[in-house]
N, C-alpha and C positions, 0 to 999 in steps of 0.2 A: 568718723567718718571708719569703716571700718578698712585694717590692712591685712592684706594676706600676704604668707611666704614668699610670694613670686615677686610682689609689689616691692617688698623691704629690699631683697636682692636686687632689684632692678636698680632700686635710689642709691644703694649700697655701689654697685659696681658705677652705674652713672657719675658717683660723687669722684670715685679714684680716677675716673678716665677722662674730669673734668681739668684736674690736674695736667695731664697729658696734653689736653687741648689748649691749655693759654698756656704752655709752657715757651711756646714760639720755639721749638726745635728746628734747628735747619735741617736741608735735606740731605739724602747720603750725598758722599761726592760722587761723581763721574766715575772715577777711578776707585771706588770703593774706601771705606773705613781701614780696613785692616791697612792698603797701600797708602792711604793718607796721614795715617797717624806714624806708621812705620817709617814713611820720609821725613816726617815733622818731628820725629825723635831722631833722626837721622840714623837709623838703623838698617844695617846693610839685609839683603834678601838671607845669607847666609847665618847673621846672628839670629833673625829670628827664626830660620830652620832649627839652628842649634838648640834654640829653647823649647822648641817645639818637639824635637827628637825626629824631623823627618829632613829631606834633601831640599835644597834651594829650589830644584824646579817644581817640588810640593807646594812652595811656598807661593808661586807663579801660579801655579792653577789654582790655589786658594783665593787668591789676590782676582782671578779673572772668574770664577765661580762667583764672587761675591761682587763683583760689577755685572755680572750677567743673572743675578737674581736665582742662582742655582746653590747656592751655598747651603749646608745645613744647618742649622741654630748650635749644635752641639760642636760643630768644626768652630763656628764663628764665635762661640765661646771660648773654648782653647787659645784661640787665635788672641782674642780681646785681654786675656790672664797673661798670655806669654809675654804681652805689651804693658803689662801693669794697670791695662783698663778692664772695666765692668761691664758684660753684656746688658744691658736693660732692653726689653720686650715689650711692646703692647700693639694693640689693635686700637687705632685710635677712629672713633666713629666721627662721621662728617656732620652727624648733629646727636643730638642727647638720644639715647636708646628709648625712652618715655616717647620723644618725639614722632622718632621710627615706627615705636608701635603704632601712638597716634594716627599717624600717615599711613600705614599699611591697611590699618583697620577703615580707614577711609575710604580707601582705594577700591577693598574690596567689598563694601557696603556702595558704593556708588557702582561698581561692576554687576552686584545682584541687583539694584535699583533698575539698572540700565535696561536689563531686560525685562524685569515687571513692568517699569515703564513703555517701553517699546509694546509690551502685550496689551497693557491698557488702552494706549493710545490707537490701536489697532481696533479696540473694541468701543471706542468712541465714550472712551471713562478717562481721557488723559486729567490731569492734576495739572496744579499750577508748578513754576517752577519754584516758589517758596516752601510749599508741600512738598515737593519733591527733596527738596535741600533739607528741610525738617527730617522729612522721614529717613533720608539717607544718613544723618548726624545720628538720630536716635539708633538706625540700627548698627552704627559704627562703636556709640558706647556699650551696646549690648554685647556687640565682638569681643571689647577689652575687658568687660566684666567676667566674659567667659575663660575656656582655656585658651590661652596665647598660640598654641603649637595649631589649632585650626588657622591662624593666620599666614600660615608658613607652609600648607601643604598647595602642593599645584594640581589644579584641576585635572581631574582622568582626563587620558588622550583618548579619543574616538577611537575605535578599534576601524583597522584600515579595510 
């Protein structure tokens, strides 16, 4: 089986992300990690502020912005380091990237086959459900063999 560079990258990223998926990590606390860890360490806001070189009110804003999902990664990293922590960051897919590609190709193939099937039915040339599904799967396989960029292009919007 021929293995191209895109497939190799896909497998490598999937393998790395699989470790994150299986890690069973806890969700972020509602108050945010900064406040939870700071309080867990028994560290006052003034102490964290001193370590960061900011004011206590800035620490309050940092904790609020993390809880509100508006904190920057750079700021979160600085706060983590000030508390003796390491920021680890990942986007963890809900399914493998390979499965995401296959599902996207299948969805596009079904979409394309639906319009073709509709036209054929109007012309009294409808095919069986099994034949349609077989053709859809073959089209999905062809989409996966081509450039994956086409899987993510949005259909052009009609001019109003």
